[in-house]
C-alpha positions in Angstrom: -2.1 -20.6 -17.9 -2.2 -16.8 -17.1 -5.0 -15.4 -14.7 -6.0 -13.5 -18.0 -6.4 -16.5 -19.5 -8.7 -18.5 -17.1 -11.8 -16.4 -17.8 -15.1 -18.9 -17.9 -13.1 -21.4 -15.8 -14.8 -22.4 -12.7 -13.1 -22.5 -9.7 -13.1 -25.3 -7.6 -14.9 -25.3 -3.9 -12.1 -24.2 -1.3 -11.2 -26.7 1.4 -12.5 -25.9 5.1 -8.4 -25.8 5.9 -8.1 -23.3 2.6 -10.7 -21.0 3.7 -9.2 -20.5 7.2 -5.9 -20.1 5.9 -7.6 -17.6 3.9 -9.1 -15.9 7.1 -6.2 -15.4 9.1 -4.4 -14.1 6.1 -6.8 -11.7 5.1 -6.8 -10.5 9.2 -2.8 -9.7 8.5 -3.6 -7.2 5.5 -6.9 -5.8 7.2 -4.5 -5.6 10.5 -1.9 -3.6 8.2 -4.8 -1.3 6.7 -6.5 -0.5 10.4 -3.1 0.3 11.7 -2.3 3.2 9.2 -5.5 4.5 9.0 -6.0 4.6 13.0 -2.5 6.3 13.1 -3.5 9.1 10.6 -6.7 10.0 12.0 -5.4 10.3 15.6 -2.2 12.2 15.2 -4.2 15.5 16.4 -4.8 14.0 20.1 -1.2 12.3 19.8 -0.3 16.1 19.6 -2.1 17.7 21.9 -0.9 14.8 24.8 2.7 14.9 23.8 3.2 17.9 22.8 5.1 17.0 19.2 5.5 19.8 16.9 4.1 19.9 13.2 7.6 18.4 11.6 7.7 15.5 14.0 4.1 14.7 13.8 5.2 14.1 10.1 7.6 12.6 10.9 5.3 9.6 12.8 3.7 9.3 9.5 7.1 9.4 7.7 8.9 7.0 9.6 6.0 4.0 9.2 6.8 5.0 5.2 10.6 5.0 5.5 10.5 1.4 7.7 7.8 -0.1 5.2 9.1 0.8 2.2 12.9 0.4 2.9 12.2 -2.7 3.6 9.8 -4.3 1.4 12.0 -5.8 -1.2 14.4 -7.1 1.6 11.6 -8.9 3.2 9.7 -10.8 0.0 12.9 -12.0 -0.6 13.7 -13.1 2.8 10.3 -15.0 2.7 11.5 -16.8 -0.2 14.9 -18.1 1.1 13.9 -18.8 4.9 10.6 -19.5 4.1 6.9 -17.4 4.4 5.1 -18.6 7.0 8.2 -18.5 9.3 9.1 -15.0 8.6 5.2 -14.2 8.4 5.4 -15.5 12.1 8.7 -13.8 12.9 7.9 -10.0 11.6 4.1 -10.1 13.1 5.7 -10.9 16.6 8.4 -7.5 15.9 4.7 -5.7 15.1 3.3 -7.0 18.7 6.4 -5.9 20.2 6.6 -2.2 19.0 3.3 -1.6 18.3 2.3 -1.9 22.2 5.2 0.0 22.8 4.2 3.0 20.8 1.2 3.2 23.2 3.1 3.2 26.1 5.1 6.4 24.5 5.6 9.4 26.4 8.3 11.0 24.0 8.1 12.0 20.5 11.6 10.0 19.5 9.8 6.8 21.2 7.0 7.3 19.1 9.1 7.5 15.6 11.1 4.5 16.7 7.9 2.6 17.3 6.8 3.6 14.3 9.6 3.0 12.3 10.4 -0.6 13.8 6.6 -1.4 13.1 6.9 -0.1 9.6 10.0 -2.8 9.2 7.5 -5.6 10.6 4.9 -4.4 8.3 7.3 -4.9 5.0 8.6 -8.2 6.0 4.8 -9.5 6.7 2.9 -7.9 4.2 4.7 -9.5 1.1 5.3 -12.8 2.9 1.6 -12.9 3.8 0.7 -12.4 -0.4 2.9 -15.0 -1.1 1.4 -17.7 1.3 -1.9 -16.5 -0.4 -0.4 -17.7 -3.6 1.4 -21.1 -2.5 -1.7 -21.9 -0.4 -4.3 -21.5 -3.3 -3.7 -23.1 -6.5 -3.1 -20.9 -9.7 -6.0 -19.9 -11.4 -9.5 -18.8 -10.7 -9.1 -20.2 -7.3 -6.1 -18.1 -6.6 -7.9 -15.1 -8.7 -11.0 -15.4 -5.8 -8.2 -15.4 -3.0 -6.5 -12.6 -3.9 -9.4 -10.6 -4.9 -11.0 -11.1 -1.0 -7.3 -10.7 0.1 -7.1 -6.9 -1.9 -10.8 -6.3 -0.6 -9.8 -7.0 3.1 -7.0 -4.3 2.6 -9.3 -1.8 1.5 -11.9 -2.7 4.4 -8.9 -2.4 7.2 -8.2 1.2 5.6 -11.7 2.2 5.1 -12.8 0.6 8.6 -9.5 2.4 10.3 -10.6 5.5 9.6 -13.9 5.1 11.6 -12.2 3.1 13.9 -9.4 5.5 14.4 -11.7 8.3 15.3 -13.6 6.4 18.2 -10.4 5.2 19.9 -8.7 8.4 19.7 -12.1 9.9 21.4 -11.7 7.4 24.2 -7.6 7.5 24.6 -5.5 7.8 21.4 -3.4 4.8 22.7 -6.0 2.3 22.0 -4.8 3.1 18.2 -1.5 1.0 19.4 -3.1 -1.4 21.3 -6.4 -2.4 19.5 -4.0 -3.6 16.4 -1.8 -5.6 19.0 -5.2 -7.9 20.3 -5.6 -8.5 16.5 -2.6 -9.4 16.0 -1.8 -11.6 18.6 -4.9 -13.6 17.3 -3.6 -14.0 13.8 0.0 -15.2 15.6 -2.2 -17.8 17.0 -4.0 -19.0 14.7 -1.3 -18.8 11.8 0.6 -22.3 12.7 -2.7 -23.8 12.9 -4.4 -22.7 9.8 -1.8 -21.7 7.3 0.3 -24.2 5.6 4.3 -23.5 5.0 5.1 -23.5 1.5 7.8 -25.9 1.7 10.6 -23.9 -0.4 13.3 -22.1 1.9 16.1 -22.7 -0.3 18.1 -23.9 2.5 21.4 -24.0 0.2 21.2 -20.3 -0.7 23.3 -17.7 1.1 22.1 -14.7 1.9 23.4 -12.0 -0.3 24.4 -9.6 2.4 26.6 -6.7 0.3 23.0 -7.1 -1.4 20.7 -6.6 1.4 22.9 -3.7 2.4 22.5 -1.7 -1.0 19.1 -2.1 -1.4 18.1 -1.3 2.0 20.1 1.9 1.8 18.6 2.7 -2.1 15.2 2.3 -0.8 15.6 4.1 2.0 17.0 7.1 0.7 14.5 7.2 -2.2 11.7 7.2 0.2 13.5 9.5 2.4 13.6 12.0 -0.6 9.8 11.2 -1.4 8.4 12.3 1.8 10.8 15.6 1.7 9.0 16.4 -1.3 6.1 17.8 1.1 8.4 20.3 2.0 9.2 22.0 -1.6 10.4 24.8 0.3 12.9 23.5 2.6 16.2 21.9 2.8 16.6 21.4 -1.2 20.1 20.7 -1.0 18.8 17.6 1.7 16.4 16.0 -0.7 18.6 16.3 -3.7 21.2 14.3 -2.0 18.8 11.7 -1.1 18.3 11.5 -4.4 21.7 11.1 -5.7 23.0 8.9 -2.8 20.2 6.5 -3.5 20.9 6.4 -7.3 24.6 5.5 -6.4 23.1 2.8 -4.3 21.2 1.7 -6.6 24.2 1.3 -9.7 26.0 -0.7 -7.1 23.2 -2.7 -6.4 22.9 -3.8 -9.8 26.6 -4.5 -10.4 26.2 -6.8 -6.9 23.3 -8.6 -8.4 25.1 -9.2 -11.7 27.7 -10.7 -10.2 26.6 -12.6 -7.4 25.6 -16.8 -7.4 23.1 -16.5 -5.1 21.7 -12.8 -5.7 19.1 -11.3 -3.3 16.8 -10.2 -6.7 17.1 -12.1 -9.7 17.2 -9.5 -12.1 16.1 -11.7 -14.9 12.3 -11.3 -13.1 12.2 -7.7 -14.1 13.0 -9.1 -18.1 8.9 -9.1 -18.1 7.5 -6.4 -19.4 4.1 -7.1 -18.5 5.5 -7.5 -14.8 6.8 -3.8 -14.8 3.8 -2.4 -16.6 1.9 -4.0 -13.8 4.2 -2.3 -10.9 3.9 0.6 -12.7 -0.2 0.9 -12.9 -0.2 -0.1 -9.3 2.2 2.9 -8.7 0.0 5.2 -10.5 -3.4 3.8 -8.8 -1.9 4.4 -5.4 -0.4 7.4 -6.0 -3.9 8.8 -7.4 -5.7 7.2 -4.4 -3.8 8.5 -1.4 -2.9 12.0 -3.1 -6.7 12.8 -3.3 -7.8 11.0 0.2 -4.7 13.9 0.9 -6.1 16.8 -0.6 -10.7 15.8 0.6 -9.3 15.6 4.3 -7.5 19.1 4.0 -10.5 20.1 2.0 -13.0 18.9 4.7 -11.3 20.0 8.0 -9.5 22.9 7.2 -12.1 24.9 4.8 -14.7 23.1 5.5 -14.8 22.7 9.6 -15.2 19.2 9.7 -14.0 17.2 12.5 -12.0 14.5 11.7 -14.8 11.6 12.5 -16.8 13.8 10.3 -14.3 13.7 7.5 -13.9 9.7 8.3 -17.3 9.0 7.7 -17.4 11.1 4.8 -14.6 8.6 3.4 -16.6 5.8 4.5 -18.4 5.7 1.1 -15.0 4.5 -0.5 -15.0 1.5 1.3 -18.1 0.2 -0.8 -14.7 -2.0 -2.4 -15.1 -4.0 0.7 -18.0 -5.2 -0.6 -17.6 -5.5 -4.3 -13.7 -6.9 -4.3 -14.3 -10.5 -2.9 -18.1 -10.6 -4.6 -18.4 -8.8 -7.8 -14.6 -8.2 -9.0 -13.9 -12.1 -9.2 -17.3 -12.7 -11.7 -15.8 -9.9 -13.7 -12.2 -11.0 -13.7 -13.6 -14.3 -15.0 -15.8 -12.8 -17.8 -13.6 -10.5 -19.3 -10.0 -11.1 -17.9 -8.1 -8.8 -15.3 -6.7 -6.4 -18.0 -10.2 -5.0 -19.1 -11.3 -4.7 -15.7 -8.0 -2.8 -14.4 -8.3 -0.2 -17.5 -12.4 0.0 -16.2 -11.0 1.0 -12.5 -8.8 3.2 -14.0 -11.3 4.9 -16.4 -13.6 5.2 -13.2 -10.8 7.2 -11.3 -9.9 9.6 -13.4 -13.9 10.4 -13.7 -14.1 10.1 -9.7 -11.3 12.7 -9.6 -12.5 15.1 -12.5 -15.7 15.6 -10.9 -14.1 16.9 -7.7 -12.3 19.2 -9.9 -15.2 21.6 -9.7 -15.4 21.7 -6.0 -16.6 24.7 -3.3 -16.7 26.3 -0.3 -20.5 25.6 -0.4 -20.3 22.3 -1.4 -23.0 19.7 0.5 -21.8 16.1 1.4 -24.3 15.4 -1.3 -22.2 16.8 -4.5 -19.1 15.0 -3.1 -20.9 11.7 -2.7 -20.7 10.4 -6.5 -16.9 11.1 -6.3 -16.5 8.9 -3.1 -18.8 6.5 -4.8 -16.9 5.7 -7.9 -13.6 5.8 -6.4 -15.2 3.2 -4.3 -16.0 1.2 -7.3 -12.8 1.8 -9.5 -11.1 0.7 -5.7 -12.6 -2.5 -6.4 -11.9 -2.9 -10.0 -8.4 -2.3 -10.2 -6.4 -3.3 -6.6 -6.8 -7.0 -6.9 -6.5 -7.4 -10.2 -3.6 -5.5 -10.4 -2.0 -7.6 -7.5 -2.7 -10.5 -9.8 -1.3 -9.6 -12.5 1.6 -8.6 -10.9 2.4 -12.7 -9.3 0.8 -14.3 -12.5 3.6 -16.2 -13.9 6.4 -16.3 -11.6 7.8 -19.0 -10.4 6.6 -20.5 -6.7 10.2 -20.0 -5.9 9.9 -16.2 -6.1 6.2 -15.4 -5.0 8.0 -13.8 -2.2 10.0 -11.5 -4.4 7.2 -10.7 -6.4 4.9 -9.7 -3.4 7.3 -7.5 -2.5 7.9 -5.8 -5.7 3.9 -4.9 -6.1 3.6 -4.0 -3.0 6.4 -1.7 -3.2 5.1 -0.2 -6.2 1.7 0.5 -4.1 3.7 2.1 -0.8 6.0 4.1 -3.1 3.1 5.5 -5.4 1.1 6.1 -2.2 4.1 8.4 -0.7 4.9 10.0 -4.3 1.2 10.8 -4.8 0.8 12.1 -1.3 3.8 14.0 -1.0 3.5 15.6 -5.0 -0.4 16.8 -4.3 1.0 18.0 -1.0 3.7 20.0 -2.6 1.5 21.4 -5.5 -1.0 22.9 -3.1 1.7 24.4 -1.3 3.6 26.2 -3.9 0.3 27.0 -5.7 -0.7 29.5 -2.9 2.2 32.1 -3.5 1.6 33.4 0.4 -2.5 34.0 0.0 -3.7 32.1 2.5 -7.4 33.2 2.1 -10.2 30.5 1.8 -10.6 31.3 -1.8 -7.2 31.3 -2.8 -6.3 27.8 -0.7 -9.5 26.4 -2.7 -8.0 27.2 -5.7 -4.5 25.3 -4.8 -6.2 22.5 -3.9 -8.1 22.3 -7.6 -4.8 22.7 -8.9 -3.0 20.1 -6.9 -6.3 18.0 -7.6 -4.4 17.9 -11.0 -1.8 15.5 -9.6 -4.5 12.7 -9.2 -6.2 13.4 -12.5 -3.0 13.2 -14.6 -1.8 10.1 -12.5 -4.8 7.7 -13.5 -5.2 9.5 -17.1 -1.3 7.6 -17.3 -2.8 4.6 -15.9 -5.5 4.2 -18.5 -2.7 4.7 -21.4 -0.5 2.0 -19.4 -3.9 -0.3 -19.3 -4.7 0.2 -22.1 -1.3 -0.6 -24.1 -1.3 -4.0 -22.5 -0.6 -4.7 -18.8 -1.0 -8.6 -19.9 0.0 -8.6 -23.4 3.3 -11.0 -24.2 3.2 -12.3 -20.8 6.5 -14.6 -19.9 6.6 -17.0 -17.1 9.4 -14.8 -15.2 11.2 -18.6 -14.3 14.7 -18.5 -13.4 
């Protein structure tokens, strides 16, 4: 039964073991969120000690995105083939090793390598974790509640990471790398004891090496091209070349999968229009959110003169979703269905961004607060139900792939939204660096998240959950 048709069905109570499994898996997605957020806040301190150029500092962020987005689909499918818990634990071990190495970095290249491999580890760990959520809980209200708690924890990790990053960077930026190692170690110990193995390793299926190579190459080049959009005036030929090469590899990948007896990605899963709409909605929502957050950070620190910690505290209001997502959102989903809740989330996000278009140099936090709290409400309504819609009705043997698809959509959306907002703000300056000119450029760039959410409203209103078909082999 589709999750959207489970409205009003009472959820059976979770067993103690199920609660333990949910706690561990939520800890893993919390780890991923806090890791990214803490690093973003600590970048100035890292630059001061290691003497990194602006280009290298930006590459520290991009390296993680490249690894994460480039290997996400491969990670999701690997979880289906080799076992979800096995892949989850292996990726967690790599995460622990390279996050720790990042804390000992003395050169920029060491930090870049550590962040790239950490991103790759997260690309395998995240879809495997989501797939374990969907295989450890029966489809219906109980799974919906677990996914919504999981999504709320992810948002809480990001929100709290902003504050934790500022506090840890004030002590020593290296703790931004060491703190996740401690949490990851605890999760690694508890996982075999609390999380049930899915028991669906496709032992007879051969690993599609040609498909894996072409898919990873296509994803890496696509992610690189997206991150290059942040520098619209630099090396345009490199960006266009990456786009062209990625397109060629995508065509080759489709040809390989169409003729493979054991495809890495069964192309039939993409025949579900509702699955594609849900992933497109996830891309738009993530793009609008991260583009907005980037622009607000620039506004507060560069135009208003706020410190990174003050900026983190200002954005903390968005973290209200960490409370609402696991408590209020499940009730709303059971009462109104996923589609209506997602539509409400997009409408609130559009209102949040539209209100911020009036931003001025004399604004107080009281003027910004309505946008922040509305965005927190929007996140609590849209993020979890979009994840449910993107994985609902998918066969258990392909839950890792479905998790990889939706996480790829969120990740590419985040990178695309941030890059597009950055590119518009740079192009709009036209050489005038006065505060008024920069404010006008920021207002113009704010139209990027507004446009993304308006398009998201259209996607949701045309029926994310309509004509749902189970994507089974």
